[in-house]
C-alpha positions as CSV (number, residue, x, y, z in Angstrom):
1,M,-40.5,-22.3,27.9
2,L,-41.8,-25.1,25.7
3,A,-44.5,-27.4,27.0
4,G,-45.0,-30.7,25.4
5,N,-43.2,-32.4,22.5
6,R,-43.2,-29.7,19.9
7,P,-40.4,-29.7,17.3
8,V,-38.1,-26.8,17.4
9,A,-36.7,-25.3,14.1
10,M,-33.3,-23.7,14.3
11,R,-31.9,-21.5,11.6
12,R,-28.5,-22.6,10.2
13,E,-26.0,-19.9,9.5
14,P,-24.5,-20.0,6.0
15,E,-20.8,-21.0,6.0
16,R,-18.4,-18.2,5.1
17,A,-15.4,-18.5,2.9
18,A,-12.2,-18.4,4.8
19,R,-10.1,-15.3,4.3
20,S,-6.5,-15.4,3.4
21,S,-4.3,-14.5,6.4
22,S,-1.6,-12.8,4.3
23,R,-3.6,-10.0,2.7
24,S,-0.7,-7.5,2.4
25,S,1.7,-10.0,0.9
26,S,-0.8,-11.0,-1.7
27,R,-1.4,-7.4,-2.5
28,S,2.2,-6.6,-3.0
29,S,2.7,-9.8,-5.1
30,S,-0.1,-8.7,-7.4
31,A,1.1,-5.2,-7.5
32,N,4.6,-6.3,-8.4
33,A,3.3,-8.7,-11.1
34,E,2.3,-5.8,-13.3
35,L,5.6,-4.0,-12.9
36,E,8.8,-4.6,-14.7
37,P,11.5,-6.2,-12.4
38,A,13.6,-3.1,-12.0
39,T,10.4,-1.0,-11.3
40,A,9.1,-3.6,-8.9
41,E,12.4,-3.5,-7.0
42,L,12.2,0.4,-6.8
43,F,8.6,0.1,-5.7
44,Q,9.6,-2.2,-2.8
45,A,12.4,0.2,-1.8
46,L,9.9,3.1,-1.8
47,R,7.6,1.0,0.4
48,A,10.4,0.3,2.8
49,W,11.3,4.0,3.0
50,R,7.7,4.9,3.5
51,A,7.4,2.3,6.4
52,G,10.4,3.9,8.1
53,V,9.0,7.4,7.8
54,A,5.6,6.3,9.0
55,K,7.1,4.6,12.0
56,E,9.1,7.7,12.9
57,Q,6.0,9.9,12.6
58,G,3.7,7.4,14.4
59,V,1.2,7.3,11.5
60,P,0.0,4.6,9.2
61,A,2.0,4.1,6.1
62,Y,-0.8,5.2,3.8
63,I,-0.8,8.6,5.4
64,V,2.7,9.2,4.0
65,F,1.9,7.9,0.5
66,G,-0.5,5.3,-0.9
67,D,0.8,2.4,-2.9
68,A,-0.7,3.9,-6.1
69,T,1.5,7.0,-5.6
70,L,4.6,5.0,-4.9
71,R,3.9,2.8,-7.9
72,E,3.6,5.9,-10.1
73,V,6.9,7.2,-8.6
74,A,8.6,3.9,-9.4
75,T,7.3,3.9,-12.9
76,A,8.2,7.6,-13.6
77,K,11.6,7.4,-11.9
78,P,11.7,11.2,-11.3
79,D,15.0,12.9,-11.0
80,S,13.9,16.3,-9.7
81,L,11.3,17.9,-7.5
82,G,9.6,19.3,-10.6
83,A,9.2,15.8,-12.0
84,L,7.3,14.8,-8.8
85,D,4.9,17.7,-9.2
86,G,2.6,15.9,-11.7
87,I,2.3,12.6,-9.8
88,S,-1.1,11.9,-8.3
89,G,-1.0,12.0,-4.5
90,I,1.9,14.4,-4.3
91,G,0.7,17.9,-3.5
92,A,2.6,20.9,-2.4
93,K,2.7,19.8,1.3
94,K,4.0,16.3,0.6
95,L,6.4,17.6,-2.0
96,D,7.9,19.9,0.6
97,A,7.9,17.2,3.3
98,Y,9.1,14.2,1.3
99,G,10.1,15.3,-2.1
100,Q,13.9,15.3,-1.7
101,A,13.9,12.0,0.2
102,L,11.8,10.4,-2.7
103,I,14.3,11.7,-5.2
104,E,17.2,10.2,-3.1
105,V,15.4,6.8,-2.8
106,V,14.8,6.7,-6.6
107,A,18.5,7.7,-7.3
108,A,19.8,5.1,-4.9
109,N,17.8,2.4,-6.5
110,A,18.0,3.3,-10.2
């Protein structure tokens, strides 16, 4: 390969910052920080409900509802299907599939 005594220059890779291993817990902590305590508690109950539904259906949790939608539900505290209608992320299909269950989770944690 190299003949003789020539110096070889090697490129040094830049060091990368270490990532936090608890991404989801830091996200939920920051999401709860901006919510009032009662609303944050409802938000966590909605997330737990969503996790159960997602597991039953064999889909990722975000397919059921995203955190932004659940945060909006927790803030609005809807008491009817009509009240869910204006929430971003809840269309006719999800309203039919999950609307009543969402109302029940909100009522149980109000």
